[in-house]
C-alpha positions in Angstrom: 98.1 78.5 137.1 95.5 75.9 138.0 94.9 74.6 141.5 92.2 72.6 143.3 89.9 74.2 145.8 90.7 72.9 149.3 88.7 69.8 150.2 87.8 68.9 146.6 90.6 66.5 145.8 92.5 63.8 147.8 96.0 63.9 146.3 97.0 60.7 148.0 94.0 58.8 146.6 94.3 60.4 143.1 97.9 61.4 142.6 97.7 61.4 138.8 95.0 64.1 139.0 97.0 66.1 141.5 100.1 66.0 139.3 98.1 67.7 136.5 97.7 70.8 138.8 100.3 73.6 139.2 99.9 73.3 142.9 97.8 71.1 145.3 95.9 72.7 148.1 95.3 70.4 151.1 92.1 70.0 153.0 91.9 72.4 155.9 94.0 71.4 158.8 93.0 72.4 162.4 94.9 72.2 165.7 93.1 69.1 166.9 91.6 66.1 164.9 88.0 66.6 163.8 85.6 63.9 162.8 83.4 66.5 161.1 79.7 66.7 160.9 77.3 63.7 161.0 76.0 62.3 157.7 74.3 63.1 155.4 77.1 65.5 154.5 76.8 65.9 150.7 73.7 66.6 148.6 73.4 67.4 144.9 71.2 70.2 143.7 69.9 71.3 140.3 72.8 73.6 139.8 75.5 72.6 142.1 76.3 70.7 145.3 75.8 71.2 149.1 78.4 69.9 151.6 78.5 69.9 155.3 81.8 68.1 155.9 82.7 70.2 159.0 86.5 70.3 158.4 87.1 66.6 159.1 90.9 66.2 159.3 93.6 64.4 161.3 94.8 67.5 163.2 98.1 69.3 162.8 100.3 66.7 164.7 99.3 63.8 162.5 99.3 65.9 159.4 102.9 66.9 159.9 104.0 63.4 160.9 102.2 61.3 158.4 100.3 63.2 155.7 102.7 66.0 154.7 105.7 63.6 154.1 103.5 61.5 151.8 102.3 64.5 149.9 105.9 65.7 149.4 106.6 62.4 147.6 104.3 63.5 144.8 106.8 66.2 143.9 104.2 69.0 143.4 103.9 72.4 144.9 102.0 72.2 148.2 99.6 74.8 149.7 98.4 74.0 153.1 95.0 75.3 154.2 94.6 76.0 157.9 91.6 76.8 160.0 90.8 77.4 163.7 88.5 78.8 166.2 90.6 81.6 167.6 93.4 83.9 166.5 96.0 81.9 168.4 95.0 78.7 166.5 96.0 80.3 163.2 99.2 81.7 164.7 100.2 78.3 166.1 99.4 76.5 162.9 101.4 78.9 160.8 104.3 78.8 163.2 104.5 75.0 162.9 104.2 75.0 159.1 106.8 77.7 158.8 109.4 75.1 159.8 108.5 72.7 157.0 110.2 73.1 153.7 107.6 71.0 151.9 105.1 73.8 152.3 105.2 76.6 149.7 102.1 78.6 150.6 99.7 78.8 153.6 96.0 79.4 152.9 94.0 80.9 155.8 90.5 79.5 155.7 88.5 82.4 157.1 85.2 81.5 155.6 84.0 77.9 156.2 80.2 78.0 156.5 80.0 74.5 158.2 81.7 75.3 161.5 81.4 78.1 164.0 84.0 80.6 162.9 86.5 82.6 165.0 85.1 85.6 166.7 88.1 87.7 165.9 88.3 89.8 162.8 90.1 89.0 159.6 92.6 91.7 160.5 93.5 90.0 163.8 93.9 86.6 162.3 96.0 87.7 159.3 98.1 89.9 161.5 98.8 87.0 163.9 99.5 84.6 161.1 101.9 87.1 159.4 103.9 87.4 162.6 104.2 83.6 162.8 105.5 82.7 159.3 107.6 84.1 156.5 105.8 81.9 153.9 103.3 83.5 151.5 99.8 83.8 153.0 96.6 83.7 151.0 93.4 84.7 152.8 90.4 82.6 151.7 87.4 84.9 152.0 83.6 84.5 151.8 81.4 86.4 149.4 78.7 86.4 152.0 79.9 89.6 153.6 78.5 93.1 153.3 81.5 94.4 151.4 84.0 91.9 150.1 86.3 94.7 148.8 86.6 96.1 152.3 87.3 92.7 153.7 90.0 92.0 151.1 91.6 95.4 151.8 91.7 94.6 155.5 93.4 91.3 154.8 95.9 93.0 152.5 96.7 95.7 155.0 97.2 93.1 157.7 99.9 91.3 155.7 98.2 88.8 153.3 100.2 88.2 150.2 97.2 87.1 148.2 93.5 86.1 148.3 91.4 83.1 147.5 87.9 83.9 146.3 85.4 82.6 147.0 84.5 79.9 149.5 81.1 78.2 149.4 78.0 80.1 150.5 75.3 78.8 152.8 72.5 76.9 151.2 69.7 74.5 151.9 68.1 71.6 150.0 64.9 69.8 150.9 64.1 66.1 150.3 61.6 65.9 147.5 59.4 63.3 149.3 59.5 64.5 153.0 60.5 68.2 152.6 63.0 67.7 155.4 66.5 69.2 155.0 68.7 66.8 153.0 71.8 67.5 155.1 72.0 66.4 158.7 73.0 69.9 159.6 70.2 71.4 157.5 72.3 74.0 155.7 75.7 73.5 154.1 78.2 75.1 151.8 76.9 75.6 148.3 79.3 75.2 145.3 79.0 74.6 141.6 77.9 76.5 138.5 75.5 78.8 140.2 78.4 80.2 142.3 80.2 81.6 139.2 78.6 85.1 139.0 79.2 85.5 142.7 82.8 84.6 142.4 83.3 86.9 139.4 81.8 89.8 141.3 84.0 89.1 144.4 87.2 88.8 142.3 86.4 91.9 140.3 85.9 94.0 143.5 88.9 92.6 145.4 91.3 93.1 142.5 90.1 96.7 142.0 90.5 97.3 145.7 93.8 95.6 146.4 95.7 94.5 143.2 96.8 91.4 145.1 97.3 88.0 143.5 94.0 86.2 143.6 93.1 82.6 143.2 89.6 82.7 141.6 87.2 79.8 142.3 83.5 79.1 142.1 81.8 77.0 139.5 84.8 76.8 137.1 84.1 74.0 134.6 85.7 75.2 131.4 88.6 77.2 130.1 86.1 80.0 129.3 85.1 80.2 132.9 88.7 80.4 134.0 89.4 83.1 131.5 86.5 85.2 132.8 87.9 85.0 136.4 91.3 86.1 135.1 89.8 89.0 133.2 88.1 90.0 136.4 91.4 90.0 138.2 92.5 86.5 139.2 96.0 85.4 138.6 95.2 81.7 139.1 92.1 79.5 139.1 91.0 76.7 141.3 88.8 73.8 140.3 86.3 72.5 142.9 83.0 70.7 142.3 83.9 69.8 138.7 86.7 67.4 140.1 84.0 65.1 141.5 82.5 64.5 138.1 85.6 65.0 135.8 89.0 64.0 137.2 90.5 65.0 133.8 89.3 68.6 134.3 92.8 70.1 135.1 94.3 69.1 131.8 91.1 69.9 129.8 90.6 73.3 131.4 94.2 74.2 130.8 94.0 73.4 127.1 90.7 75.2 126.8 92.0 78.2 128.7 95.0 78.6 126.3 92.7 78.3 123.3 90.2 80.9 124.7 93.0 83.3 125.5 94.3 83.1 121.9 90.9 83.6 120.5 90.6 86.9 122.5 94.0 88.1 121.3 96.1 87.3 124.4 99.4 85.5 124.0 99.1 83.9 127.4 96.1 83.5 129.8 97.8 85.7 132.4 98.0 88.5 129.8 94.3 88.7 130.1 94.4 89.6 133.8 92.3 92.5 134.7 91.1 93.0 131.1 87.5 93.6 132.2 88.7 96.5 134.3 90.5 98.1 131.3 87.3 97.8 129.3 85.2 99.4 132.0 87.7 102.2 132.4 87.6 102.9 128.7 83.8 103.0 128.6 83.6 105.3 131.6 86.3 107.6 130.0 84.3 107.7 126.7 81.2 108.7 128.6 82.9 111.6 130.3 84.3 113.1 127.2 82.6 116.3 126.1 81.1 116.3 122.6 83.2 118.2 120.0 81.7 121.5 118.9 81.2 121.6 115.2 83.2 124.4 113.5 81.1 127.1 111.9 80.6 126.8 108.2 
């Protein structure tokens, strides 16, 4: 299953790209409209991209009245990403989306590095959201926490049906001439190839801790990258920064993923889920075996 990372694709501007996905994830919607941060809001780096968009969006009222009906016309599965600044924000957003048949899944954005986050814990937010909707809930978490496995476990115990790992992490780029920060907000969310090892580690830890369905994301550019996330424990992969450079990435990655899976002896990509854990368990088991005592001659 291949999705887009929230905020990395405008399905209404690029419907043909969106239709190549198994599901489209909207940009994060907040209770009230947001203009976002001041420009400059995007900067390229040697190994990725920094963004400081600041959750610019039309707000839930306009989203439900104008945007969602247009997205539904694309006839693709819709995941709606929601964000807020207090537990009640998430609860209210989920309650309103619960009434809309167009929405298949709600993704709780609990990890945006470009806005002041809610003071409440992941447990409080997921619990409130769970009480407000019967739709599947995926908690989008940051890798920039002391223990991502513990955070994932907390989200699972609070009622999350799945996890999205990982969001961007905070980074900084300086202008090569002036040495001033490139972004107007100085720091921003860092994405791209350099995020892959971080995403792999987070998915590996969260899968081992919870066993929940996981959408793995972070620097996915090829089918091999997608397969590695699946082997670490993901059950789906999301494309992010690559979509800015290659709008044909969904179809290409899907084809490459199928080929990579067959090369490694898996009938389907999903059959490789958790394979790296099996290998680790086997290695640890071998190390604990006592050496056989040779029989006397």
